[in-house]
C-alpha positions as YAML, in Angstrom:
chain: A
units: angstrom
residues:
- id: 1
  name: MET
  ca: [10.61, 7.45, -5.81]
- id: 2
  name: THR
  ca: [7.44, 8.04, -4.74]
- id: 3
  name: THR
  ca: [5.98, 8.48, -0.97]
- id: 4
  name: LYS
  ca: [2.15, 8.23, 0.04]
- id: 5
  name: THR
  ca: [0.35, 8.08, 3.20]
- id: 6
  name: LEU
  ca: [-2.36, 4.96, 3.08]
- id: 7
  name: SER
  ca: [-4.62, 4.97, 5.61]
- id: 8
  name: VAL
  ca: [-4.84, 1.60, 7.84]
- id: 9
  name: PRO
  ca: [-8.19, 1.88, 10.29]
- id: 10
  name: ASP
  ca: [-6.98, -0.87, 12.18]
- id: 11
  name: ILE
  ca: [-3.84, -0.22, 13.88]
- id: 12
  name: SER
  ca: [-4.11, -0.35, 17.46]
- id: 13
  name: CYS
  ca: [-0.40, -0.90, 19.19]
- id: 14
  name: GLY
  ca: [2.97, -1.56, 18.86]
- id: 15
  name: HIS
  ca: [2.41, -5.10, 17.48]
- id: 16
  name: CYS
  ca: [0.68, -3.80, 14.34]
- id: 17
  name: LYS
  ca: [3.59, -0.95, 13.72]
- id: 18
  name: MET
  ca: [5.91, -3.67, 13.79]
- id: 19
  name: SER
  ca: [4.03, -6.40, 11.76]
- id: 20
  name: ILE
  ca: [3.32, -3.92, 8.98]
- id: 21
  name: GLU
  ca: [6.65, -1.87, 8.53]
- id: 22
  name: GLY
  ca: [8.31, -5.96, 8.95]
- id: 23
  name: ALA
  ca: [6.11, -7.00, 5.42]
- id: 24
  name: LEU
  ca: [7.05, -3.84, 3.90]
- id: 25
  name: ASN
  ca: [10.78, -3.45, 4.38]
- id: 26
  name: GLU
  ca: [10.63, -7.21, 2.98]
- id: 27
  name: LEU
  ca: [9.90, -5.66, -0.22]
- id: 28
  name: GLY
  ca: [11.80, -5.27, -2.56]
- id: 29
  name: GLY
  ca: [12.18, -1.73, -3.64]
- id: 30
  name: VAL
  ca: [10.66, -0.09, -0.81]
- id: 31
  name: THR
  ca: [12.76, 2.49, 1.03]
- id: 32
  name: THR
  ca: [11.26, 3.58, 3.96]
- id: 33
  name: ALA
  ca: [8.11, 2.30, 5.94]
- id: 34
  name: GLU
  ca: [6.71, 4.52, 9.16]
- id: 35
  name: VAL
  ca: [3.71, 3.09, 10.65]
- id: 36
  name: HIS
  ca: [1.81, 5.45, 12.60]
- id: 37
  name: ILE
  ca: [-0.43, 4.12, 15.59]
- id: 38
  name: ASP
  ca: [-2.07, 7.56, 15.67]
- id: 39
  name: PRO
  ca: [-3.39, 8.40, 13.12]
- id: 40
  name: ARG
  ca: [-3.52, 4.86, 11.74]
- id: 41
  name: THR
  ca: [-1.31, 5.62, 8.90]
- id: 42
  name: VAL
  ca: [1.68, 4.54, 6.96]
- id: 43
  name: ASP
  ca: [3.80, 6.30, 5.38]
- id: 44
  name: ILE
  ca: [6.11, 4.89, 2.35]
- id: 45
  name: THR
  ca: [9.12, 5.67, 0.10]
- id: 46
  name: TRP
  ca: [9.33, 3.13, -2.90]
- id: 47
  name: ASP
  ca: [10.72, 2.72, -6.03]
- id: 48
  name: GLU
  ca: [7.95, 1.89, -8.73]
- id: 49
  name: ASP
  ca: [9.99, 0.18, -10.89]
- id: 50
  name: ALA
  ca: [10.98, -2.41, -8.47]
- id: 51
  name: VAL
  ca: [7.30, -2.43, -6.96]
- id: 52
  name: GLN
  ca: [4.37, -1.63, -7.32]
- id: 53
  name: LEU
  ca: [1.45, 0.12, -4.95]
- id: 54
  name: ASP
  ca: [-0.84, -2.86, -5.22]
- id: 55
  name: ALA
  ca: [2.13, -5.31, -3.85]
- id: 56
  name: ILE
  ca: [2.69, -3.04, -1.05]
- id: 57
  name: ILE
  ca: [-1.31, -2.94, -0.23]
- id: 58
  name: ASP
  ca: [-1.60, -7.02, -0.93]
- id: 59
  name: ALA
  ca: [1.53, -6.77, 1.89]
- id: 60
  name: ILE
  ca: [-0.23, -4.83, 4.23]
- id: 61
  name: GLU
  ca: [-3.84, -6.84, 4.23]
- id: 62
  name: GLU
  ca: [-1.74, -10.05, 4.06]
- id: 63
  name: GLN
  ca: [-0.80, -9.04, 7.92]
- id: 64
  name: GLY
  ca: [-4.76, -9.02, 8.38]
- id: 65
  name: TYR
  ca: [-5.12, -5.36, 8.14]
- id: 66
  name: GLN
  ca: [-7.16, -3.22, 5.47]
- id: 67
  name: VAL
  ca: [-6.29, -0.53, 3.76]
- id: 68
  name: THR
  ca: [-8.51, 2.60, 3.20]
- id: 69
  name: ARG
  ca: [-8.64, 3.38, -0.59]
...
């Protein structure tokens, strides 16, 4: 399992939290995804054999949020 914190500066409300967490939890291999409105981060734990970080970032960006790399 891999754990990482991603910076997502566009997070501003509960809708953002639900949208991002929902998209990430639909990905196979993601075990936890927790959005923090302040400080605008996403803590994620996943199985690298099942899903790659690029797919996780793509899922966030498909919801309309930019991930700072």
